[in-house]
C-alpha positions as CSV (number, residue, x, y, z in Angstrom):
1,M,69.8,108.8,31.9
2,R,72.4,111.5,31.2
3,S,71.6,113.3,34.5
4,K,72.2,110.0,36.4
5,F,75.5,109.5,34.6
6,F,76.7,113.1,35.6
7,A,75.6,112.5,39.2
8,F,77.6,109.3,39.3
9,I,80.7,111.1,37.9
10,L,80.3,113.9,40.4
11,F,80.0,111.4,43.3
12,A,83.0,109.5,42.2
13,T,85.0,112.7,42.0
14,L,84.0,113.9,45.4
15,L,84.3,110.5,47.2
16,P,88.0,110.6,47.9
17,A,87.8,114.2,49.2
18,L,84.9,113.2,51.4
19,M,86.8,110.2,52.8
20,T,89.8,112.3,53.5
21,G,87.7,114.8,55.3
22,C,86.1,112.2,57.5
23,G,89.6,110.9,58.3
24,I,90.6,114.4,59.4
25,L,87.5,114.7,61.5
26,N,88.0,111.3,63.1
27,K,91.6,111.9,63.9
28,E,91.9,113.3,67.4
29,F,93.7,116.7,67.4
30,D,96.6,116.7,69.8
31,Q,97.0,120.2,71.2
32,T,100.3,119.3,72.8
33,Q,102.1,118.3,69.6
34,D,104.1,121.6,69.4
35,W,104.7,122.0,73.1
36,N,108.3,121.9,74.3
37,A,109.4,120.2,77.6
38,S,108.8,123.3,79.7
39,K,105.3,123.8,78.4
40,L,104.4,120.1,78.9
41,Y,105.8,120.1,82.4
42,T,104.0,123.3,83.4
43,E,100.7,122.1,82.1
44,A,101.0,118.7,83.7
45,A,101.9,120.3,87.0
46,D,99.0,122.6,86.8
47,Q,96.6,119.7,86.1
48,L,98.1,117.8,89.0
49,S,97.7,120.7,91.4
50,A,94.1,121.0,90.3
51,A,93.5,117.3,91.0
52,N,92.9,116.5,87.4
53,Y,94.9,113.4,87.7
54,Q,94.1,111.7,84.4
55,R,94.9,114.8,82.4
56,A,98.1,115.2,84.4
57,I,99.1,111.6,83.7
58,D,98.5,112.1,80.0
59,Y,100.8,115.2,79.9
60,Y,103.5,113.5,82.0
61,E,103.5,110.5,79.8
62,K,103.9,112.7,76.7
63,L,106.8,114.5,78.5
64,E,108.5,111.2,79.2
65,A,108.0,109.9,75.7
66,R,109.1,113.1,73.8
67,Y,111.8,114.4,76.2
68,P,113.2,111.5,78.1
69,F,116.3,113.4,79.3
70,G,116.9,116.5,81.2
71,R,115.6,118.1,84.4
72,Y,112.0,118.2,83.2
73,A,112.0,114.5,82.6
74,M,113.5,113.9,86.0
75,Q,110.9,116.0,87.7
76,G,108.1,114.6,85.6
77,Q,109.0,111.0,86.5
78,L,108.5,111.5,90.2
79,D,105.4,113.6,89.6
80,L,104.0,110.9,87.4
81,A,104.4,108.4,90.2
82,Y,102.5,110.7,92.5
83,A,99.8,111.3,89.9
84,Y,99.3,107.5,89.5
85,Y,99.1,107.2,93.3
86,K,96.4,109.9,93.5
87,H,94.5,108.3,90.6
88,E,94.4,105.0,92.5
89,E,96.7,103.1,90.1
90,P,99.1,101.6,92.7
91,E,100.9,99.3,90.3
92,A,101.7,102.1,87.9
93,A,102.7,104.4,90.8
94,I,105.2,101.8,92.2
95,A,106.6,101.1,88.7
96,A,107.2,104.8,88.1
97,A,108.8,105.2,91.5
98,D,111.1,102.2,90.8
99,R,112.1,103.7,87.4
100,F,113.0,107.0,89.2
101,I,115.1,105.1,91.7
102,K,116.9,103.1,89.0
103,L,117.5,106.2,86.8
104,Y,118.4,108.7,89.5
105,P,119.8,106.8,92.5
106,Q,121.9,109.8,93.6
107,N,119.1,112.3,93.3
108,P,118.6,114.4,96.5
109,F,114.9,113.5,96.5
110,V,115.2,109.8,95.8
111,D,114.1,109.1,99.4
112,Y,110.7,110.5,98.4
113,A,110.4,107.7,95.8
114,Y,111.1,105.0,98.4
115,Y,108.6,106.6,100.8
116,L,106.0,106.9,98.1
117,K,106.3,103.2,97.3
118,G,105.8,102.4,101.0
119,I,102.7,104.7,101.3
120,V,101.2,103.1,98.2
121,N,101.6,99.6,99.6
122,Y,100.6,100.7,103.1
123,N,97.3,102.1,101.8
124,R,96.7,98.9,99.8
125,S,97.2,97.0,103.0
126,V,94.7,99.2,104.9
127,G,92.1,98.9,102.1
128,F,89.3,101.0,100.7
129,I,86.7,100.0,103.3
130,D,88.9,101.1,106.2
131,R,88.7,104.7,105.0
132,F,85.1,104.7,106.1
133,I,84.5,101.7,108.4
134,P,87.3,100.7,110.9
135,T,88.2,97.0,110.6
136,D,90.9,94.7,111.8
137,A,93.7,95.1,109.3
138,S,95.5,92.1,110.7
139,Q,92.9,89.7,109.3
140,R,93.6,90.6,105.6
141,D,96.1,89.1,103.2
142,P,99.5,90.4,104.5
143,G,101.1,90.6,101.1
144,S,100.8,94.4,100.7
145,A,101.7,95.0,104.4
146,L,104.9,93.0,103.9
147,D,105.7,95.0,100.8
148,A,105.1,98.2,102.6
149,F,107.3,97.1,105.5
150,Q,110.1,96.3,103.2
151,D,109.8,99.6,101.4
152,F,109.9,101.6,104.6
153,S,112.7,99.4,105.9
154,E,114.8,100.2,102.8
155,L,114.1,103.9,103.2
156,V,115.2,103.9,106.9
157,R,118.3,101.8,106.1
158,L,119.4,104.0,103.2
159,F,118.3,107.4,104.5
160,P,118.1,107.3,108.3
161,D,118.0,111.1,108.4
162,S,115.4,111.6,105.8
163,K,112.4,113.8,106.7
164,Y,110.3,110.8,105.9
165,S,112.1,108.2,108.1
166,A,110.3,109.1,111.3
167,D,106.9,108.4,109.8
168,A,108.2,105.3,108.1
169,R,109.5,103.9,111.4
170,Q,106.1,104.5,113.1
171,R,104.3,102.7,110.2
172,M,106.8,99.8,110.4
173,L,105.9,99.3,114.1
174,Y,102.2,99.3,113.2
175,L,102.7,96.9,110.3
176,R,104.9,94.6,112.3
177,N,102.2,94.3,115.0
178,N,99.5,93.6,112.4
179,L,101.7,91.0,110.7
180,A,102.2,89.2,114.1
181,K,98.4,89.3,114.8
182,N,97.8,87.9,111.3
183,E,100.0,84.9,112.3
184,V,97.9,84.5,115.4
185,H,94.7,84.5,113.4
186,V,96.2,81.7,111.2
187,A,97.1,79.7,114.3
188,R,93.6,80.1,115.7
189,Y,92.2,78.8,112.3
190,Y,94.5,75.7,112.6
191,M,93.2,75.1,116.2
192,K,89.6,75.1,115.0
193,R,90.5,72.7,112.3
194,G,92.3,70.4,114.7
195,A,95.7,71.0,113.2
196,Y,97.3,71.4,116.5
197,L,100.9,70.9,115.4
198,A,100.5,73.6,112.7
199,A,98.9,75.9,115.3
200,A,101.8,75.4,117.7
201,N,104.3,76.1,115.0
202,R,102.6,79.3,114.0
203,A,102.3,80.5,117.6
204,Q,106.0,79.6,118.3
205,Y,106.9,81.6,115.2
206,V,105.2,84.7,116.6
207,V,106.9,84.3,120.0
208,E,110.4,84.0,118.3
209,R,109.9,86.4,115.4
210,Y,107.7,89.1,116.7
211,Q,108.9,89.9,120.2
212,R,107.7,93.3,121.6
213,T,104.4,93.1,119.8
214,S,100.9,92.8,121.4
215,A,100.4,89.4,119.6
216,V,103.0,87.6,121.8
217,E,100.6,87.2,124.7
218,D,97.9,85.6,122.5
219,A,100.5,83.4,120.8
220,L,101.7,82.0,124.1
221,E,98.1,81.3,125.2
222,L,97.6,79.4,121.9
223,L,100.9,77.6,122.4
224,V,99.8,76.3,125.8
225,E,96.5,75.1,124.4
226,A,98.0,73.5,121.3
227,Y,100.6,71.6,123.3
228,R,97.9,70.3,125.7
229,R,95.9,69.1,122.7
230,L,99.0,67.3,121.4
231,G,99.6,65.6,124.7
232,E,102.9,67.5,125.2
233,Q,102.3,68.4,128.9
234,Q,105.9,69.4,129.7
235,L,106.0,71.8,126.7
236,A,102.6,73.2,127.7
237,T,103.8,73.7,131.3
238,D,106.9,75.5,130.0
239,A,104.9,77.8,127.7
240,E,102.5,78.6,130.5
241,R,105.3,79.4,132.9
242,V,106.7,81.9,130.3
243,L,103.2,83.4,129.8
244,V,102.6,83.9,133.5
245,M,106.1,85.2,134.3
246,N,105.8,87.9,131.5
247,R,102.3,88.8,132.4
248,E,103.1,89.3,136.1
249,A,106.2,91.3,135.1
250,G,104.1,93.6,132.9
251,R,106.2,92.9,129.9
252,F,103.4,92.5,127.4
253,I,102.7,95.6,125.4
254,S,99.5,97.0,123.9
255,D,98.7,97.5,120.3
256,E,100.6,100.1,118.3
257,P,98.3,103.0,117.5
258,R,97.4,103.3,113.8
259,P,99.5,106.1,112.2
260,Q,97.5,109.1,111.2
261,D,96.7,109.5,107.5
262,I,99.0,111.9,105.7
263,S,98.6,114.4,103.0
264,L,101.5,113.4,100.8
265,G,102.6,116.3,98.7
266,R,104.5,116.4,95.4
267,K,106.3,119.7,96.0
268,V,109.8,118.5,96.7
269,W,111.6,120.2,93.8
270,D,112.5,123.6,95.1
271,Y,116.1,122.5,94.6
272,F,115.7,122.6,90.9
273,G,113.4,125.6,90.8
274,L,111.3,124.1,88.0
275,D,108.1,125.6,89.3
276,Q,109.6,129.1,88.8
277,N,110.5,128.5,85.1
């Protein structure tokens, strides 16, 4: 009986220490807790260069939280956007790029942030499957394509001489052509459903809004057919005359070639020399 009593006393005495020890074991050790801004940035950049994107994101987020001001925070913000992009977190990448644009609108590399936003949305409009199996991008939801077009348009407007503007213009031409073809697909859908007035409106929209795209010829053909189905013979004749005249004059253009995939780098910071610190 006495041995049981002493065992109980011993257990009661050791229990708090055991619980404290378990808490210590369960508490995740943060090796970065004593790192300064330079150390955090260097380690994050090394992880990013090694394609360890999740680890890089963790370090950049710690850098942003602990040292929100200064050149390392500025660099880390843009690198974080790139890391999110490479880790296939498009919403987070765009949000980080937007924060950089808002915080550092006069930064000499802010054009990169605009371009990165465009590339993120552009790749979303292309889609994962297209990386392996070519498909018709014009048949997808145009939301991301519209966003990418706006991003590239803003870049070209604000920074016409940026080293990224030439590629942005090429992608805008490709996106514009796909957006026009998407409208034609919608018009064809309306034709199949017997909604001829809606089809005519869509086709007319392409003719007026997307001149100098390959979709105009198809839109005019649909416009002729839709007007005939609606019993609007004069309008059909007028549309057919425009179609034939432009076809004979060779004014219709072919599809814009799809821009080549790029290897978007993060090394844009030689101006600050951070990588040499």
